C-alpha positions as CSV (number, residue, x, y, z in Angstrom):
1,X,33.3,-25.3,5.0
2,X,30.1,-27.0,6.3
3,X,27.9,-29.1,4.1
4,X,25.1,-26.9,2.7
5,X,22.6,-27.8,0.0
6,X,23.8,-27.7,-3.5
7,X,23.2,-24.4,-5.2
8,X,24.9,-22.2,-2.7
9,X,23.1,-19.0,-1.8
10,X,19.3,-19.0,-1.4
11,X,17.9,-15.9,-2.9
12,X,14.3,-15.0,-3.2
13,X,13.8,-12.7,-6.1
14,X,11.8,-9.5,-5.7
15,X,8.2,-9.3,-6.8
16,X,8.3,-8.4,-10.5
17,X,5.8,-5.6,-9.9
18,X,8.1,-4.1,-7.1
19,X,11.1,-4.4,-9.4
20,X,9.2,-2.6,-12.2
21,X,8.3,0.3,-9.9
22,X,11.6,0.4,-8.0
23,X,12.9,3.4,-10.0
24,X,10.2,5.7,-8.5
25,X,8.9,6.9,-11.8
26,X,5.4,6.7,-13.2
27,X,4.6,3.4,-15.1
28,X,1.3,3.0,-16.9
29,X,-1.0,0.2,-16.1
30,X,-0.8,-1.2,-19.7
31,X,3.0,-1.1,-19.6
32,X,3.0,-3.0,-16.3
33,X,0.5,-5.5,-17.6
34,X,2.6,-6.1,-20.7
35,X,5.9,-6.4,-18.8
36,X,4.4,-8.9,-16.3
37,X,2.3,-10.8,-18.8
38,X,-0.9,-10.3,-16.9
39,X,-4.2,-8.4,-17.2
40,X,-4.9,-4.8,-16.1
41,X,-7.2,-6.1,-13.4
42,X,-4.4,-8.4,-12.1
43,X,-2.1,-5.4,-11.8
44,X,-4.8,-3.6,-9.7
45,X,-5.1,-6.6,-7.4
46,X,-1.3,-6.9,-7.0
47,X,-1.0,-3.1,-6.3
48,X,-3.6,-3.6,-3.5
49,X,-1.4,-6.4,-2.0
50,X,1.7,-4.2,-2.1
51,X,-0.2,-1.5,-0.2
52,X,-1.3,-4.0,2.4
53,X,2.3,-5.0,2.8
54,X,3.1,-1.4,3.7
55,X,4.4,0.1,0.4
56,X,3.1,3.5,-0.6
57,X,1.9,3.1,-4.2
58,X,0.3,6.1,-5.9
59,X,-2.2,5.8,-8.7
60,X,-3.2,8.6,-11.0
61,X,-5.4,8.3,-14.0
62,X,-3.5,8.9,-17.2
63,X,-0.1,8.4,-15.5
64,X,-0.3,5.0,-13.9
65,X,1.4,3.9,-10.8
66,X,4.5,4.8,-8.9
67,X,6.1,4.3,-5.4
68,X,6.5,7.2,-3.1
69,X,10.2,7.2,-4.0
70,X,12.8,5.0,-5.6
71,X,13.8,1.9,-3.6
72,X,17.2,0.2,-3.6
73,X,16.7,-3.5,-3.6
74,X,19.4,-5.8,-2.1
75,X,21.7,-7.7,-4.5
76,X,23.3,-10.9,-3.0
77,X,26.1,-10.9,-5.5
78,X,27.0,-7.2,-4.9
79,X,26.9,-7.9,-1.2
80,X,29.3,-10.8,-1.4
81,X,31.6,-8.7,-3.5
82,X,32.1,-6.4,-0.4
83,X,33.5,-9.3,1.7
84,X,37.2,-10.0,2.2
85,X,38.3,-13.2,0.4
86,X,38.7,-15.0,3.8
87,X,35.2,-14.1,4.9
88,X,33.8,-14.9,1.5
89,X,35.2,-18.4,1.9
90,X,34.0,-18.9,5.5
91,X,30.4,-17.8,4.7
92,X,28.6,-21.0,3.6
93,X,25.4,-19.4,2.5
94,X,23.6,-16.1,2.1
95,X,19.8,-16.3,2.5
96,X,17.9,-13.3,1.0
97,X,14.2,-13.0,1.6
98,X,11.7,-10.4,0.6
99,X,9.7,-10.6,3.9
100,X,10.3,-12.6,7.1
101,X,9.1,-12.3,10.7
102,X,12.7,-12.0,11.9
103,X,16.1,-12.8,10.3
104,X,17.2,-14.2,13.6
105,X,14.3,-16.6,13.6
106,X,15.1,-17.8,10.1
107,X,18.6,-18.8,11.2
108,X,17.4,-20.4,14.4
109,X,15.8,-23.1,12.2
110,X,19.2,-24.5,11.0
111,X,21.1,-27.1,13.0
112,X,23.8,-28.2,10.5
113,X,26.7,-26.0,11.8
114,X,27.0,-23.9,8.6
115,X,27.9,-20.2,8.8
116,X,25.0,-18.4,7.3
117,X,23.8,-14.8,6.8
118,X,20.2,-14.0,6.4
119,X,19.0,-10.7,5.1
120,X,15.5,-9.5,4.4
121,X,13.9,-6.5,2.6
122,X,11.3,-6.4,5.4
123,X,10.6,-7.8,8.8
124,X,7.2,-8.2,10.3
125,X,8.3,-9.0,13.9
126,X,11.8,-7.6,14.2
127,X,13.2,-7.5,17.7
128,X,15.6,-5.3,19.6
129,X,16.9,-5.6,23.1
130,X,14.5,-6.7,25.9
131,X,12.0,-7.8,23.3
132,X,11.3,-4.3,22.0
133,X,9.9,-4.1,18.4
134,X,12.4,-3.1,15.7
135,X,10.6,-1.1,13.0
136,X,11.4,-2.8,9.7
137,X,9.8,-1.1,6.6
138,X,10.4,-2.6,3.1
139,X,13.7,-1.9,1.3
140,X,14.6,1.0,3.6
141,X,17.1,-0.3,6.2
142,X,19.4,-3.2,6.9
143,X,18.0,-6.3,8.6
144,X,20.9,-8.8,8.9
145,X,21.6,-11.9,11.0
146,X,24.6,-14.1,11.1
147,X,24.6,-17.7,12.5
148,X,27.9,-19.3,13.4
149,X,29.2,-22.0,15.7
150,X,31.8,-20.4,18.0
151,X,34.3,-22.0,20.4
152,X,33.9,-19.5,23.2
153,X,37.1,-18.1,24.9
154,X,37.0,-17.2,28.5
155,X,34.8,-14.2,27.9
156,X,31.1,-13.6,28.6
157,X,28.9,-14.3,25.7
158,X,27.2,-10.9,26.2
159,X,30.4,-9.2,25.1
160,X,30.0,-10.5,21.6
161,X,27.5,-7.8,21.0
162,X,30.0,-5.2,22.1
163,X,32.7,-6.7,19.9
164,X,30.3,-6.6,16.9
165,X,29.4,-3.0,17.7
166,X,33.1,-2.0,17.5
167,X,33.6,-3.7,14.2
168,X,30.3,-2.2,12.8
169,X,31.3,1.3,13.9
170,X,34.7,0.9,12.2
171,X,33.0,-0.3,9.0
172,X,30.5,2.5,8.9
173,X,33.3,5.0,9.7
174,X,35.2,3.6,6.7
175,X,32.1,4.2,4.5
176,X,32.2,7.8,5.4
177,X,29.4,7.9,8.0
178,X,30.1,11.1,10.0
179,X,30.0,10.9,13.8
180,X,29.3,7.2,14.1
181,X,29.6,6.1,17.7
182,X,28.6,3.5,20.3
183,X,26.2,3.6,23.3
184,X,26.7,0.8,25.8
185,X,25.8,-2.0,25.5
186,X,24.6,-2.6,21.9
187,X,23.5,0.6,20.2
188,X,25.0,2.5,17.2
189,X,24.6,6.2,17.5
190,X,25.2,9.3,15.5
191,X,25.4,12.2,17.9
192,X,22.8,11.3,20.5
193,X,20.5,9.6,18.0
194,X,20.2,5.9,17.5
195,X,21.0,4.6,14.0
196,X,21.4,0.9,14.7
197,X,21.5,-1.9,17.2
198,X,22.8,-5.4,17.8
199,X,21.0,-8.4,19.3
200,X,23.0,-11.6,20.0
201,X,21.4,-14.8,21.0
202,X,23.1,-18.0,22.1
203,X,21.3,-21.1,20.9
204,X,22.9,-23.8,23.0
205,X,26.3,-25.3,23.5
206,X,27.6,-28.5,22.0
207,X,31.1,-29.8,22.7
208,X,32.4,-26.4,23.9
209,X,31.0,-24.6,20.8
210,X,28.0,-22.2,21.1
211,X,25.6,-21.5,18.3
212,X,25.5,-17.8,18.1
213,X,23.0,-15.7,16.1
214,X,24.0,-12.1,15.8
215,X,21.2,-9.8,14.5
216,X,22.0,-6.3,13.2
217,X,19.6,-3.5,12.4
218,X,20.7,-0.3,10.8
219,X,18.5,2.6,9.7
220,X,19.7,3.5,6.2
221,X,16.9,5.4,4.6
222,X,13.9,4.9,6.8
223,X,11.0,7.2,5.8
224,X,9.9,9.3,8.7
225,X,6.3,8.2,8.3
226,X,7.4,4.7,9.3
227,X,8.9,5.8,12.6
228,X,6.0,7.3,14.4
229,X,6.1,4.5,17.1
230,X,9.8,4.9,17.9
231,X,10.1,6.3,21.4
232,X,13.6,7.6,21.3
233,X,15.7,10.0,19.1
234,X,16.8,8.2,15.9
235,X,18.5,9.0,12.7
236,X,19.5,7.4,9.4
237,X,22.8,6.8,7.5
238,X,21.9,8.7,4.4
239,X,21.7,12.0,6.4
240,X,25.3,11.6,7.5
241,X,27.1,10.5,4.4
242,X,28.8,12.7,1.8
243,X,27.4,10.7,-1.1
244,X,24.8,8.0,-1.6
245,X,25.9,4.4,-1.1
246,X,23.9,1.4,-2.1
247,X,22.2,-0.7,0.5
248,X,24.0,-3.8,-0.8
249,X,27.3,-2.1,-0.2
250,X,26.3,-1.1,3.3
251,X,25.0,-4.7,3.9
252,X,28.2,-6.3,2.6
253,X,30.5,-4.1,4.7
254,X,28.4,-4.7,7.8
255,X,28.3,-8.5,7.2
256,X,32.1,-8.4,6.7
257,X,32.4,-6.6,10.0
258,X,30.3,-9.1,11.9
259,X,32.3,-12.1,10.5
260,X,35.5,-10.3,11.4
261,X,34.4,-9.6,14.9
262,X,33.3,-13.2,15.5
263,X,36.6,-14.6,14.2
264,X,38.6,-12.1,16.4
265,X,36.4,-12.8,19.4
266,X,37.0,-16.5,19.1
267,X,40.7,-16.0,19.1
268,X,41.1,-13.5,21.9
269,X,37.8,-12.8,23.6
270,X,36.7,-9.2,24.2
271,X,40.1,-7.8,25.3
272,X,41.3,-6.8,21.7
273,X,38.1,-4.6,21.4
274,X,38.3,-2.6,24.6
275,X,40.6,0.2,23.4
276,X,38.8,0.3,20.1
277,X,35.5,0.7,21.9
278,X,36.9,3.7,23.6
279,X,37.4,5.5,20.3
280,X,33.7,5.4,19.6
281,X,32.3,5.6,23.1
282,X,29.6,8.3,23.2
283,X,28.8,7.7,26.9
284,X,32.2,7.9,28.7
285,X,32.5,11.1,30.7
286,X,28.8,11.8,30.4
287,X,26.2,12.1,33.1
288,X,23.8,9.1,32.8
289,X,20.8,7.6,34.5
290,X,20.9,3.9,35.4
291,X,17.4,2.4,35.2
292,X,16.6,-0.8,37.1
293,X,13.0,-1.7,37.3
294,X,11.3,1.7,38.1
295,X,14.4,3.0,39.9
296,X,16.5,5.7,38.3
297,X,20.0,6.4,39.7
298,X,22.2,9.3,38.4
299,X,25.8,8.5,37.7
300,X,28.8,9.4,35.7
301,X,30.0,7.0,33.0
302,X,33.7,6.1,33.1
303,X,34.1,3.7,30.1
304,X,34.0,0.0,30.0
305,X,36.0,-2.9,31.6
306,X,37.5,-5.9,29.9
307,X,34.5,-8.0,30.8
308,X,32.2,-5.6,28.9
309,X,30.7,-4.1,32.0
310,X,30.0,-0.3,32.2
311,X,32.1,1.5,34.7
312,X,30.2,4.3,36.5
313,X,30.8,6.6,39.4
314,X,28.1,7.1,41.9
315,X,28.7,9.5,44.9
316,X,32.4,9.2,44.4
317,X,32.5,5.4,44.3
318,X,33.1,3.3,41.2
319,X,30.9,0.5,40.3
320,X,30.6,-2.0,37.4
321,X,27.1,-2.6,35.9
322,X,26.1,-5.3,33.4
323,X,23.8,-5.2,30.4
324,X,21.4,-7.9,31.7
325,X,20.8,-6.0,34.9
326,X,20.2,-2.4,33.9
327,X,19.3,0.0,31.2
328,X,21.2,3.2,30.4
329,X,20.1,6.7,29.4
330,X,22.1,9.8,28.9
331,X,20.9,12.5,31.4
332,X,18.8,15.2,29.8
333,X,21.0,18.0,28.4
């Protein structure tokens, strides 16, 4: 285990006002002032700050304040409880923040070789593939990054994202998410709707080991009002599960899956994941469009190869395409 500062996990507690309103019920101004030990005017000022941060807070005379609905705040201890004993031991530190620009960016600031996970209730500059914005409202979804030094096998670094996708799909499947699948190269789908994505960044190589930061975003309970700028079909986990599951449990299972994928990848590269990818592949056998710059080429998807490339058939000829070169869309139904 790497040397991390004494005190273990680094957890930023929730704003007491947010915690007081988290249940989604009406709470009077005097009750909030008494609970927080501040004046009524201070409560009004803090409510205004929450609204500027993107939370919908209703105020009605005689009733007080409430959020638009109950929110499920992350709990670092509950999250750790979902990890296997081996992964609990290998994870040096959990960082939990209320708001960050990007969880990947937080981990990029560390250079001590420790294995860390960073989670946030909200991101102000979350990123997806190709620099696209990742919509990250407060206490609605999963924003998770894992930083770990990895001795890379003879496998392209780009296939780490595919390996993590496989492990994530398996974990969500085990949680009862109906219809979870994978869309090459790094999207989690339910049906033909995106529910999550993976962004892997290599931060240099020292002595044969690369510092990898794996970012994972999953739509758990995103309000539809927060998704107006999303330009593709999307969905959320809560609409595909037989019963509610806490965000901390989802976060813990996903973190466990990422750690598992990184360990397995370090031992055997991407090869152990290829057949498992096929189980969740939502693109194989489907007509697709390959998009390169402004050019769109129709093709038929034929699965993936051991190097993580997408196999396609164009005019009767097979071809391998790579994630850095091209974007993929299913052809219109």
